[in-house]
C-alpha positions as CSV (number, residue, x, y, z in Angstrom):
1,M,0.0,0.0,-0.2
2,G,2.8,2.4,1.1
3,G,3.1,5.3,-1.2
4,D,-0.5,5.1,-2.3
5,L,-1.8,5.3,1.0
6,H,0.1,8.3,1.9
7,E,-0.9,10.0,-1.3
8,R,-4.7,9.0,-0.6
9,I,-4.4,10.4,2.9
10,E,-3.2,13.6,1.8
11,A,-5.8,13.8,-1.1
12,V,-8.6,13.4,1.4
13,R,-7.0,15.8,3.8
14,A,-6.8,18.3,1.0
15,R,-10.5,17.7,-0.1
16,M,-11.6,18.2,3.6
17,R,-9.7,21.5,4.1
18,A,-11.0,22.9,0.7
19,A,-14.7,21.8,1.7
20,A,-14.3,23.6,5.0
21,E,-12.9,26.6,3.4
22,R,-15.8,26.7,0.8
23,A,-18.1,26.8,3.8
24,G,-16.2,29.4,5.7
25,R,-15.1,27.1,8.5
26,D,-11.9,26.6,10.2
27,P,-10.4,23.3,8.6
28,E,-9.3,22.3,12.1
29,S,-13.0,21.8,12.9
30,V,-13.3,18.9,11.1
31,R,-11.7,15.6,12.1
32,L,-11.1,12.5,10.2
33,V,-12.1,8.8,11.4
34,A,-10.3,6.4,9.2
35,I,-12.5,3.5,8.8
36,S,-10.3,0.4,9.0
37,K,-12.9,-2.3,9.1
38,A,-11.9,-5.4,7.0
39,H,-8.5,-4.0,6.7
40,P,-5.5,-5.5,8.5
41,P,-3.4,-4.4,11.2
42,E,-0.6,-3.5,8.8
43,A,-2.9,-1.0,7.0
44,V,-3.6,0.7,10.4
45,R,0.0,0.7,11.1
46,E,0.8,2.5,7.7
47,A,-1.8,5.0,8.2
48,A,-0.8,5.8,11.7
49,E,2.9,6.4,10.3
50,C,1.2,8.8,8.1
51,G,-0.2,10.8,11.0
52,I,-3.7,9.1,11.3
53,R,-4.6,8.9,14.9
54,V,-8.4,8.0,15.0
55,F,-9.7,4.7,13.5
56,G,-13.2,3.4,13.1
57,E,-14.5,-0.2,13.4
58,S,-17.9,-1.5,12.9
59,K,-17.8,-5.0,14.5
60,V,-16.8,-5.3,18.1
61,Q,-15.2,-8.8,17.7
62,E,-13.3,-7.8,14.6
63,A,-11.9,-4.7,16.7
64,K,-11.1,-6.9,19.7
65,A,-8.8,-9.1,17.7
66,K,-7.2,-6.1,15.7
67,I,-6.7,-3.5,18.3
68,P,-3.9,-5.1,20.3
69,L,-1.9,-5.7,17.0
70,C,-1.9,-2.0,16.4
71,P,0.2,0.9,17.7
72,G,-1.0,1.8,21.2
73,H,-1.3,5.4,20.8
74,L,-4.4,5.4,18.6
75,S,-8.0,6.3,19.4
76,W,-10.8,3.9,18.4
77,H,-14.2,4.7,17.4
78,M,-17.3,2.4,17.0
79,V,-19.2,3.5,14.1
80,G,-21.4,0.5,13.3
81,H,-24.5,-0.9,14.9
82,L,-23.9,-1.9,18.3
83,Q,-25.9,-4.9,20.0
84,R,-26.6,-4.5,23.8
85,N,-24.8,-7.8,24.5
86,K,-21.4,-6.2,23.0
87,A,-21.7,-3.1,25.1
88,G,-19.5,-4.2,27.8
89,L,-16.6,-4.9,25.4
90,A,-17.4,-1.8,23.4
91,A,-16.8,0.3,26.5
92,E,-13.6,-1.2,27.1
93,L,-12.3,-1.1,23.7
94,F,-13.5,2.2,22.2
95,D,-12.9,5.9,23.1
96,R,-16.2,6.9,21.5
97,V,-19.5,5.2,20.0
98,H,-21.1,7.0,17.2
99,S,-24.0,4.7,16.9
100,V,-26.3,4.8,20.1
101,D,-29.8,4.4,18.7
102,S,-32.0,3.2,21.7
103,L,-32.5,4.2,25.3
104,R,-31.9,0.7,26.4
105,L,-28.5,0.7,24.6
106,L,-27.7,4.0,26.2
107,E,-28.4,2.8,29.7
108,T,-26.4,-0.7,29.2
109,L,-23.5,1.5,27.7
110,D,-23.5,3.8,30.8
111,R,-23.2,0.8,33.4
112,A,-20.5,-0.7,31.3
113,A,-18.6,2.5,31.1
114,A,-19.0,2.9,35.0
115,E,-17.6,-0.7,35.4
116,A,-14.7,0.3,32.9
117,G,-13.8,3.3,35.0
118,K,-14.4,5.7,32.4
119,V,-16.6,8.5,30.9
120,L,-17.5,7.4,27.4
121,P,-18.3,10.1,24.8
122,V,-21.3,8.9,22.5
123,F,-23.3,10.2,19.6
124,I,-27.0,9.5,18.9
125,E,-27.6,7.8,15.6
126,V,-30.6,9.5,14.0
127,N,-32.3,8.0,11.0
128,V,-33.1,11.1,9.1
129,S,-34.3,9.6,6.0
130,G,-36.9,7.3,7.5
131,E,-35.2,4.2,5.6
132,G,-36.3,1.0,7.1
133,S,-33.0,-0.6,6.3
134,K,-31.3,2.1,8.3
135,F,-30.4,1.8,12.0
136,G,-30.9,4.9,14.1
137,L,-33.8,6.7,15.9
138,P,-36.4,8.5,14.1
139,P,-36.2,12.1,14.8
140,E,-39.1,12.3,17.1
141,G,-37.6,9.8,19.5
142,V,-34.5,11.7,20.0
143,P,-35.4,14.4,22.4
144,E,-36.5,11.8,25.1
145,L,-33.3,9.8,24.7
146,L,-31.4,13.3,25.2
147,R,-33.4,14.0,28.6
148,A,-32.5,10.5,29.8
149,A,-28.9,10.9,29.0
150,A,-28.7,14.0,31.0
151,G,-29.1,11.8,34.2
152,L,-26.4,9.4,33.2
153,S,-23.0,9.8,35.1
154,S,-20.7,7.5,32.9
155,L,-21.8,8.8,29.2
156,S,-21.5,12.1,27.6
157,V,-23.7,12.6,24.5
158,G,-21.7,15.0,22.5
159,G,-23.5,15.0,19.4
160,L,-25.5,13.3,16.6
161,M,-24.6,10.9,13.7
162,T,-26.4,10.0,10.6
163,M,-26.2,7.9,7.2
164,P,-28.0,9.2,4.3
165,P,-29.5,6.9,1.6
166,F,-26.8,6.1,-1.0
167,A,-26.9,7.8,-4.3
168,E,-24.6,8.1,-7.2
169,D,-24.7,11.7,-6.9
170,P,-23.3,12.8,-3.6
171,E,-25.2,16.1,-3.9
172,K,-28.5,14.1,-3.1
173,A,-27.0,13.5,0.5
174,R,-27.0,17.3,1.3
175,M,-30.5,17.6,2.2
176,Y,-30.2,14.8,5.0
177,F,-27.0,16.4,6.5
178,R,-28.8,19.9,6.3
179,R,-31.7,18.3,8.2
180,L,-29.5,16.7,10.9
181,R,-27.8,20.2,11.6
182,G,-31.1,21.7,11.7
183,L,-32.6,19.1,14.1
184,R,-29.4,19.5,16.2
185,D,-29.9,23.2,16.6
186,Q,-33.6,22.7,17.6
187,W,-32.8,20.1,20.1
188,R,-29.9,22.1,21.4
189,A,-32.2,24.9,22.1
190,E,-34.8,22.7,23.6
191,T,-32.7,20.6,26.0
192,G,-29.8,22.9,26.9
193,I,-27.5,20.0,25.6
194,P,-24.6,21.5,23.5
195,L,-24.5,18.5,20.7
196,E,-21.4,20.2,19.2
197,E,-20.5,17.2,17.2
198,L,-21.9,15.9,13.9
199,S,-20.6,12.8,12.5
200,M,-21.7,12.6,8.9
201,G,-20.1,11.9,5.5
202,M,-18.1,8.9,4.1
203,S,-16.0,8.4,1.3
204,H,-18.7,9.2,-1.2
205,D,-20.1,12.4,0.4
206,F,-17.8,13.6,3.0
207,E,-17.2,17.0,1.4
208,I,-21.1,17.7,1.2
209,A,-21.2,16.9,4.8
210,I,-18.4,19.1,5.7
211,E,-20.2,22.0,3.9
212,E,-23.2,21.2,6.0
213,G,-21.5,21.2,9.1
214,A,-19.9,18.0,9.9
215,T,-17.2,17.9,12.7
216,W,-16.4,14.2,12.2
217,V,-16.2,12.5,8.7
218,R,-15.9,8.6,8.4
219,V,-13.8,7.7,5.4
220,G,-12.5,4.2,4.7
221,T,-12.6,3.2,1.0
222,A,-11.1,6.7,-0.2
223,L,-8.1,5.9,2.1
224,F,-7.6,2.3,2.1
225,G,-9.3,1.2,-1.3
226,E,-12.1,-1.2,-1.8
227,R,-12.2,-4.4,0.5
228,E,-14.6,-7.2,0.3
229,G,-17.1,-5.2,-2.0
230,T,-17.7,-2.8,0.7
231,A,-17.5,1.0,0.8
232,A,-17.3,3.5,3.7
C-alpha cells in the first residue's frame, strides 16, 4: 500500500480543507475517522505512520482481535450498529461510540462505562431519511433519549450521527446532512445540551457533509481502497 496510502491520505485531507474553506469554516474543526473495518493491522500501522490517529471499526469482535496488534497510541471509535450484549466489550475497547440508537443501549453502555472506570463519549444515531434498512432513531424519538442521557454519569452525549441513503450523485445527500444540522440546532435549544459534534459523511459524500456542518467524517474506501465489496 505504502506510497499509495500516503497519497490517498493527503488527497482526502486536501479535500477536507477545501470543503471547510468553501463553507467558511476552520479546517481544524473537522476531524477524520479512518474506517479500518475489514483491513488488517498492517494497513492501520501504515496509516498511523502517515499521521492518522483515529480509526473506526463497525464490529466489536473484529476490533477486539485487531486493536492489540496496532500501535498503542491510537484512538478507536465504534461506528457500526452496536448490540447491547456487546456493550461491555465496546466500552472497554472504544474511546467513542457513534451509533447509540436506543434508550436501552444508552443505559447499558452507561453501566458498562462505569464498570470500565471511564466516561464514554457517544453520539446519537438519527435516521433522518426514514429508510427501514437504516439503523438509528427516528427524529421524534431523540429528545426523550437526550433527556434520559442527562441523568447518566458515565456517558457524555456530545452530538449526533447519520447515514443518508446512498445515491450515485453525492449532492443528493445534502438535504439529509442539512436536516440533521437543523434538528441539532432545534434540540440544542430545547434541551440545553450543546450537541457540538455532527458525525456525517463517508468516502462518497464527505465534502458535502463538511459543507453542511460535519465535525467528524468517517472515511474508509477513499483512504484504504475497496475491500470485500464494501465502501465507507
